[in-house]
PAVOLUM-709412 format. One record per atom (N, C-alpha, C): x negated, y, z. Coordinates in steps of 0.001 Angstrom, whole numbers, plus 524288, in hexadecimal, padded with zeros to 5 digits. Layout:
// residues N
XYZ...
END
This chain:
// residues 266
B6C3D955F027E51B6B9195403278FBB66019526327819B624D9553B27A92B5CD19540427A0EB5BA094EDA27C7CB5E1294DDF2812DB5D23948EF283F9B5F189445C280DAB63D3944E327E99B660F940A527B93B62A993F6E276EBB60EE9435B2746CB5D8C9426226FFDB589193FA5271AAB56B59413227669B51E993EDA2785CB52B99391727967B5706937E327C06B58129325F27D4AB58B392F442785DB5B4F931C2274C7B5C4992F0A26FE5B574492E5326CD7B54459321C26D4AB4F83931A726A43B4BAF92DF726C7CB4A9992E68271A7B465B92B5B273CDB482192625275EFB4C3D9265027916B4DCE9214927BA3B52E491F4A279ADB5494921292755BB59BF91F8427354B59E5919C92722BB55AB917E027034B55B69125F26EC2B567690EEC27376B53DD9108C277C4B544890D5827C84B59B390D9027EB4B5BC29124C27EB3B6116912D1280C9B64EA90FB827D83B64799100B27878B680890D1D27519B676A9074C275D7B6295905B1276ABB61849002B27799B64478FE5327C7BB63B290178280BBB661A8FFE9285B3B6BFF8FFCE2853AB6E369039E2829CB73E8903CD281E2B75D98FF1E27ED4B72CE8FDB927AEEB74698F93A277C8B74818F44B27B00B707B8F3C627E5EB70378EF18281B1B74F08EEE028544B76278F360287C8B7AAF8F37628B55B7FB68F24A28864B80258F462283B7B84F18F3722809DB857F8EDC427F2AB812F8EB6427DB1B81458E5CF27C5CB82988E2732810DB808A8E4092859DB81C08E10B28A60B87868E15728B8DB89BD8E61528AEFB8F618E6B928BDFB92978E37928815B90E38E37628341B93B28E05A27F62B937D8DA99280B8B8EFC8D8D2282ABB8E7C8D3472840CB92258D1E528875B92558D55D28C72B95EA8D44B290C9B9B8D8D44D28EEFB9D0A8D7A228B7EBA2638D7DC2898DBA3BF8D2EB2867ABA0078D0F628369BA0ED8CC2D28063BA1B08C78A283F2B9E7D8C74A28816B9F178C2ED28BD3BA46E8C33828E7DBA6018C7D628FE2BAB188C87529283BAF8D8C6D328EEDBAF4E8C84728A10BB36B8C6D62865CBB3A78C0FA285A7BAEF78BE9F2853DBAECA8B8E82848EBB1018B62F28957BAFAA8B82728DF0BB1938B5C8292C7BB7808B66629330BB93A8BAFD291A3BBEE88BBF2291D8BC1D08B85E28E21BBFCE8B7A728977BC2558B427285BABC24D8AE96287A7BBDEB8AD2228A22BBD878A7C528C34BC18E8A6DF29077BC2168AAD2293EEBC5FA8AA4D2982ABCB858AA02295F3BCC8E8ACFD291EDBD1C38ACED28F8BBD2EE8A79328D32BCEEF8A55D28AB5BCFAA8A02D2885EBD0B089C1828C88BCDAA89C7F290D3BCE5E898C129525BD3DC899492977ABD59E89E302983ABDAD289F2029A7BBDF1489CED296F0BDE5D89DB8291C9BE24089BB928E19BE274895CF28E39BDDD08936828E9DBDD9488DB328EE2BE03C88BB0293D8BDF7188E8929839BE1EB88CF829D25BE7DD88D6529CBCBE9B58918E29A24BEF668922829975BF1A888DA22964DBEEBD88C3529224BF0A5887E528EF1BF0A7882CE291FDBEC8F8820B2950DBEC6B87D472983BBF0DC87D3529C2EBF210881D729E74BF64A8821B2A24ABFB94880DC29FB3BFC43882E029AF0C0120881C929817C019887BFB296F3BFD348799029547BFD61873EE29442BFEB2870EE29934BFC66872B729D83BFD6C870222A28EC0329870A52A41BC054F875552A364C0AD58762B2A4ADC0E58872CA2A13EC0D128727529C35C103A86F4F298A0C10158699329A27C0B5B867BF29B81C0AE18624729D2DC0DF2861452A230C0DF8865192A5BEC10D9864872AAA9C16B9864302A9A2C18A8867992A622C1E30867702A4DEC1FAC8624F2A238C1C528605C29ED0C1D5685B6229C2DC1D9D856F32A022C1A098572B2A3E8C19F5853282A7FDC1EF8853492AB36C20B4858032ACA3C25828587D2AFABC2A348568B2AC87C2A45857BC2A761C2E96855F72A414C2EC5850072A3D0C2A1A84DA02A333C29E5847EE2A307C2BAB845862A828C2A518480D2AC82C2BF98460B2B197C31E4846532B233C344684AAD2B03CC39FD84B1A2B08AC3CA5846E92AD39C3A89846062A883C3CBA841EF2A52EC3C5B83CA12A7CEC37DB83BB92AA26C3711836BE2ACDAC3AF18361E2B14DC3BB583A6B2B467C3F7383A372B8BBC44F7839452B6B5C465083BE42B24EC4B8483B2F2B01EC4C698359B2AE59C4884833462ABE5C491882DDD2AA27C498C82A2F2AEC8C46A782B792B2F7C4701828312B7A2C4C728286D2B9F1C4EBA82D362BA18C540D82DC62BC2CC57F882AF12B8C2C573582B582B3ABC5AE3828C22B01EC5AA2822D92B0C7C55CF820D42B14FC554681B352B22FC57CA819992B74BC57AA81D1B2BB19C59ED81BEF2C031C5FD681B942BFEDC625781F162BCC8C680B81F512BC8FC6A4F81C9E2B7BCC671081A312B487C68F9817B82AFCEC6D6F813DD2B0BBC6D3F8108E2B4C5C719C80CEE2B5AAC76CE80FB82B64CC76E0814082B94DC7BBF816F42BA13C7D8D819672B4FBC79D581B812B1FDC7B4E81DDC2AD01C7D97819CB2A955C7B408153E2A946C7D48811122A5E7C82C480F8C2A782C83B080F392AC9FC88E680DBF2AE86C8CF0811DE2AD15C8B97816DE2ADEDC8F2C81B1A2AC99C902A81B422A6BFC8C1781A582A3B5C8CB781A6B29E06C90868162B29C43C90128118629EABC939E80D4029D43C994380E9129E9FC9A128110A2A33DC9F5C812832A4DCCA1A4816A32A136C9E6781A6229FA9CA03A81E7629C15CA1D181C1D296D9C9EC681858294F6CA013815DE28FFBCA545812FA29050CA63981066294D0CAB3280DAC29578CAFBF8118029573CAF15815E829846CB333819D52986CCB42F81C1F2930BCB00981D2229025CB0AE81F4528AE7CB39281B6928764CB26A8165E28818CB51A81261284F8CBAEC8124128637CBC408129E28B54CC1BE8129928CD8CC4948177028ACECC1FE81BFC28B27CC45F820CE2892DCC5338208728344CC18C81E162808BCC22281D9B27AE3CC6E081A4327987CC7B78161127C92CCC45812BE27B92CD15A815AC27CA7CD15E818BC280EDCD60781BC428238CD72581FC927DFBCD3078228227C2DCD3B98265C277FBCD5D7823C627310CD3E681F12271E7CD5B581C4026D3ECDB7981AE026DB8CDD0B8193627285CE289817D827359CE60981CA5272EBCE43A8210D2752DCE761825CF27510CE7C18282B26FA3CE40E826D926C51CE40E8291A2670ECE77C8261126342CEA1C821EE26538CED9481EFF261CDCF1F38227F25FD4CF39B821EA25AF4CF7C482548258E0CFCE28246825BB7CFFAA828AB25CACD04B48287A25F59D08FB829E625B7DD0CFD826C025B68D1149827CA257C0D13F982CDD2593BD153E8303925571D17D483530256B3D1D3883447258EBD1EB88379B25CA7D23D58372925F12D27FF8394825B60D2C258364A25A62D303B83838256D7D336783C832595CD357283FE82561AD38EC843F725804D3DFF84178259E9D40A8843F325DD3D4585841AC25FD7D49768408325B91D49A3843E425789D4D6F843142535FD4C1983E5825005D472483C942504DD45768383924D19D45C38330624FF5D475383320254DFD477A82E5B257F8D4C5982B3925692D4B8F8266025551D4FEB822DD2541FD51C28207225936D56448222D25B0FD58338206526023D592281A8B26045D5A088182E25BA3D5B038128C25B89D561580F6F25C9AD51828121425C27D4C9980F4F25D04D4A388108B26248D4CCD813DC2655FD4AD38151626A8FD4BCD8108526E3AD48C2810212728AD498180BD827635D4F0180BDE27868D513E8074E278F5D5664806CB27B3BD561B8079E28123D5A728091E283A9D5A72809D428952D5905804CB28C18D56088056529031D53FE800DC292F9D58267FE6729661D58BC7F953295E7D5C277F64A2993ED58F17F1DE29B97D5B017EF6229FADD582E7EAE32A1D6D573D7E6CC29DA0D525E7E54029D18D51117E13E29943D4FC77E349293E8D50377E87A2930BD4EE17EAAA28DEED4B957EF8028EAAD47AD7F02D28B38D44357F4B728BAAD411F7F543286ADD3E617F97E28664D3AD97FA66281FAD355F7F91D283C9D32B57F5CB280FFD2D747F44628278D29937F7FB27FF4D26F57FAE328337D22C67FE5D28165D1DB77FC5A283B8D1A657F9D02809DD15A87F772282C6D124E7FB6C2859DD103F7F9BC28A0FD0CC87FD2D28D0BD07F97FE89289E3D06737FB2428646D01C57FC2328321D025D800DC27F9FD072F802F427F35D07F5807A427BFDD056F80C5F27E74D041680BF728368D0172810502860DCFBAD80EF528652CF86181139282D2CF2D580FBC282A0CF010810E7287BFCED1780D1B28991CE9D280DEF28E2ACECC180E2729346CF1E880D472934DCF4EF80D7A29825CF7C180849298CCCF5328047B29B4DCF78C7FF5529BAFCFC347FF1B29F57CFC76802652A343D00BD8025A2A712D0258807E92A83FD0717808702AA8FD090F80D952AC16D0C8F80CDC2B0CBD0C80810872B463D0FA08101B2B929D153E811AE2B7FED18F680FE92BB3AD1E6B811742BA6BD1F2E8175C2BA69D1CA381A062BE15D1D3881FB82BE5BD1B3F8225A2B96CD16BF8209B2B77BD1492822F22B2BAD1817821ED2AE0BD1A1781D232ADA1D1D8781BD82A937D227F81F172A962D24BB81FB82AE0ED297E822DB2AE93D286E8288F2AD2BD241182AA72AF25D22D5830202AE2BD21DA831362A860D1F8082D812A5A7D1E9482E3E2A00CD23C282ECF29D21D276682B4F29E54D2C7C82B9329BB4D2F7D8307529D51D2F32831CD2A256D3209836662A444D2FE283B672A1E1D2AC683BAE2A13ED286D8404729EB9D2A20840B629909D2AB883C4729666D2CBB83C702910DD324883EA929102D356883D2C294EED3ABA83F452953FD3A988453529615D375A846F4299C5D370B84C8A29AE9D353084FA72962BD31E684D43292F6D2FD084FEF28E5AD334784F5628994D37F084D0028A58D3B9284C7B285F9D3A49848162823AD36B484495283B7D354F840232805BD38BB83B83281EFD3DAD83BD82809ED41788381C282AAD40BC832A028080D3EF18322B27BB0D3E0E82CF127991D39B882A2D27C89D359082D1727DCAD314C82AD3280DFD3316829B52866DD365582D1D28890D384D82C4728DDDD3B938275528E25D3EF28268328A44D422C821C728A28D3EB581CEE28A13D3AE181CDF2869AD37628186328639D345A817A528B4AD32A381BFA28DA9D2F9B81BA229276D32BE8198029705D379E81B54297ABD3ADA8197029C00D3CA0813C629B18D3D878125029648D3EDC80CDF2953CD3A468094B29687D35A280B172951CD30FE807FE29664D3045807AE29C4BD316D80BF129EF7D30BA80C0D2A4A5D343F808052A754D3951808002A603D3CE7804742A8BDD3BC37FEC92A75FD39097FDDB2A2FFD37797F8862A1BBD32B47F6E82A4E4D2EDE7FA602A52FD29FE7F9142A7E1D2A747F9662ADCBD2DD17FCF32AFBBD2E3D7FDD02B56CD33FC7FDA22B70DD366F7F91D2B6B0D3C157F8CA2B7C0D3D7F7F9452BD83D39D67F8812C0FED3B357F8702C68AD38F77FCD32C9BFD3798801372C75BD354E805872CA55D3979809712CBF1D37F880CED2CF80D3BA2810FB2D140D3CD3814EB2CCF4D3993815102C8E0D3A65818BA2C496D3DE68167F2C045D3F238117D2C095D422F80F072BC6AD4793811842BBB0D4AA8812822BFEFD4FB4815212BF26D4F2481A6A2BC7AD4B3B81D6A2BE10D4A518227E2BB97D4902821DC2B5D1D461381DB42B48CD44BA81CC62AF12D499B81BC92ABD6D4D61818CA2ADF1D524C817F32AB21D554781D142AA6AD55248205A2AE7ED57EE825532AE0DD5594828BA2A9BAD5064829462A9C1D4DEB82CAC2A5E8D4DF482A3A2A078D4E5D8251A2A041D4F338229129B3AD547A8244F298FDD58798247529C6FD5D988264E29ABAD5D8082C0829933D5AD082F4929C3DD5A6F834E029B0AD57A6835BC295D1D5368832D0294F3D50828336729005D53ED831E828B61D56EA82DAB28BFED5A6882C03287C6D5EBA8300C286E8D60A08324F28B2CD64B58365828AC0D62A983B06287ABD5DD483C9A288B6D5B8384109285EDD5AD083FD228022D5A4383AD927ED7D59DD839492795FD5F38838BD276CFD6356839B3279FAD68BB8390227835D6A098334827712D66FB82FD72795ED681D82A3C27902D6B63828E827DDDD705582A6027DAED73A682A2228258D74E68248928400D752F820FF28054D764A81B8A281B6D71DF8195428502D6D1581A262833DD689E8183828638D684381AFF28B76D698E81FF528B9DD6970822D92908AD6D4C8207E29470D721381F57292A7D761281D152961AD743F817CA29834D71EE81491294D5D702080F6A29682D6C0580FD329ACFD683B8134229A30D640C813CE29E08D6621816082A32BD697C81A022A2DDD6B7281CA02A78DD6F3A8191A2AA96D728A8163D2A7CCD7625812B92AA80D734580E0A2ACD6D6F1280C742AA4BD6BEC808392AC92D6995809F92B1C5D67E680ECE2B201D65C4810EF2B6E5D69E5810E92BB28D6E85813022B9FBD7296813662BDFED748380E072BFB8D742B80A142BC48D75F8804CE2BDAFD71D8801D22C0C0D6CFC801FF2BEFAD68D27FEEA2C169D666E8018F2C62ED66C7806AD2C688D64778098B2CAF5D688D80D4C2CD30D6CD880B432CF59D712E80E9F2D112D6FC08125E2D579D6BC78112C2D86AD6A518149A2DCBED6627818982DB65D6485818B32D694D605881C462D50AD6257821DF2D4B2D5EFC8258E2D5E7D607C82B172D5EBD61C082D2D2D07BD601182A6A2CC6BD611682C2C2C716D667882A792C516D694D827552C80DD6E4D825452C631D723E8299A2C506D72FD82D942C866D76B9831C22C714D7572834672C1DDD707F8359C2C114D6EF08382B2BC34D6FAA834802B793D6EA282F5D2B869D6F3F82B902B435D74F282B0E2B29BD788182AD12B66FD7E1082A6B2B537D800482F4B2B259D7E45833CC2B43AD7FF8838AB2B1BAD7E18838F42AC11D791A837B72AB37D76FA8381D2A5EAD7958833F62A25AD7A7882F4D2A46BD7CFD82B4B2A128D828B82CF829FC2D852082FE62A365D8A4A832082A221D89F9835EF29DB6D86048393D29DBDD855783CF62997FD843383A3229450D80DC8362A29496D7F868335328FCFD844F8309C28D7FD879A82E72290F8D8C5882BDF28F0CD8FE982FD128C61D90328348528E78D93568389228C05D913983A19286B7D8C16839FC28619D89B383B732811ED8B16837A227CC9D8BF4832A627E15D8D4682ED327A0BD933582E04279A7D96358312127C95D9BD9830E627C3DD9E7082CE327FBBD9B6C82A6528336D9DA68268E286CFD9F638297E28BB7DA3E782C0D28B69DA5AC82F5228FBBDA71882C202948CDA9028275E293CCDAA678241729842DA596822F729B94DA1558215A2990DD9C768204C29BEAD9A528255429E45D9ABF8299429B6ED98C782E9229D5CD9B93830152A26ADA0D682FCE2A275DA3CF8312E2A727DA29582D752ABA5DA227828762AA5CDA110824942AE6CD9C02825CB2B14AD97CD826DC2AE65D92B5827E62B0DAD92B882D192B3D0D9552830FC2B1AAD959B836052B45CD98A98358F2B978D9CE9832762B96AD9FF0831B32BE3BD9CC882EB72C24ED99A182B082C088D9654828262C441D928F82BD72C716D909682F8F2C43CD8D0F833552C6B4D8FF48364B2CB01D94AD838112C9D1D97AE83B332CD94D9943837E22D247D9ADF833062D14AD9CC782FC32D588D986182D632D8D6D944582B992D65ED9020828DD2D934D8BEF82C8C2DB4FD8B53831172D8E3D8742834C22DA9BD899183A422DACCD8D6683B182DE30D903E840162DE44D8CE9844C52DFCCD88B7843EF2E2B8D85798485D2E47AD80E5849782E0C3D806E846812DCB3D7C018473B2D925D7CF484BE52D583D78C584DE62D368D792A852282CF97D7C04850512CAB3D7B2684B562C959D7DA1849412C4A5D8392848F12C543D858C8487A2CA20D8B37848332CAF9D8DD584D442C934D8B77851AA2CA5BD8D9F856B42C8AFD8DA1857232C2BFD894B8556D2C055D88F4855962BA9FD8CF5851EE2B82BD8DC884D6E2BAA7D9193849A52B89CD970F84BD62B8C4D988184E982BCF1D9DB2850FE2BD52D9E92854E92B8E0D9AAB8580D2B7D1D9B1885BEA2B3A1D9BAA859482AE48D98B5855012AD96D98F28524B2A892D9E4284F952A7E4DA03D84D532AC18DA57084AD52ABBEDA9A184ECE2AA58DA916853752AC91DACE5857922AB64DACBB858EF2A594DA82C858D32A347DA7B085A0C29DB2DAA1D855BB29A5BDA953850C329C07DAB5B84C74298F7DB15A84C67298FEDB39D84D8A29D5FDB95184D9329DD1DBB9E851FD29A98
END
C-alpha cells in the first residue's frame, strides 16, 4: 500500500500519461481496422452487384440468341408451314360443307300404321321403276352394287320394310345386270310380304322365278309367293306355286314346307 501511494504520489502523472498514450494508440489502430473493414465490405458488395449485372446481361444475351435461332429456323421452314396451312384450310372447308349437308333437316319416319299403302312404290317390272335421284344422298355421288344391296338388306333386317322396298327397287333399276339382282327381287318380295302387301310380293317373287329360273332363290320365291296367294284368297295360285316347289325342287327345304302347307289348304 505504501508503494502504491508512492507511485501515485510521485510518478503517478507520468504513469498516467504513458497509459493514456498507449490507450490512444490502441484506439487509433482499432479505428483504422474498422474503417478498413467497412471499406472491404463495401468493395465486396459492389463486386457482388457487378457480378449480378454481368450474369443478367449474359442471360439476356443467351435469350436473344435463342430467339434469333428460332426466327432463323422459322424462316427456313416457312414454305412448308405455308403449304401445310393451305392444305389444312382446304380440309376444313370441305369438312364444313359436309357438316352443313349432314345438318339438313330429315323428315320424320311415319309409323307403320300411318303409312298409306296406296302411295307406296309399286312393284318393279321391266320398264317401270321409282326414280330416286342420287343427289338425295348428300356428298355421295356414286355407290357400288354391293353397298346399295347391303343398305337395303340392312333395312330389311332392322324391320324398316318401307325403306327396304324402296332400296331394292332402286337397286334393280340402277344395277339390272349384276349377280345380286335376282336376290334383290327376292328380298323385295320378302319386304313387301312383311308389309302385308301380298300382291306386290307375288309380282316380285314370280318375276324372279320367271326371269331367273336357275337361281338358287327360286324355290324360296315360289314357296313364299304361294303363301302370299293364300293370304289374298287366291287358293288356285297358292296350290300351283306350292306344287311347283315340290315337283321342280323335291330335295329343297322349301319342298317339305310346301307339302305341309298343301296339306293345310286341302
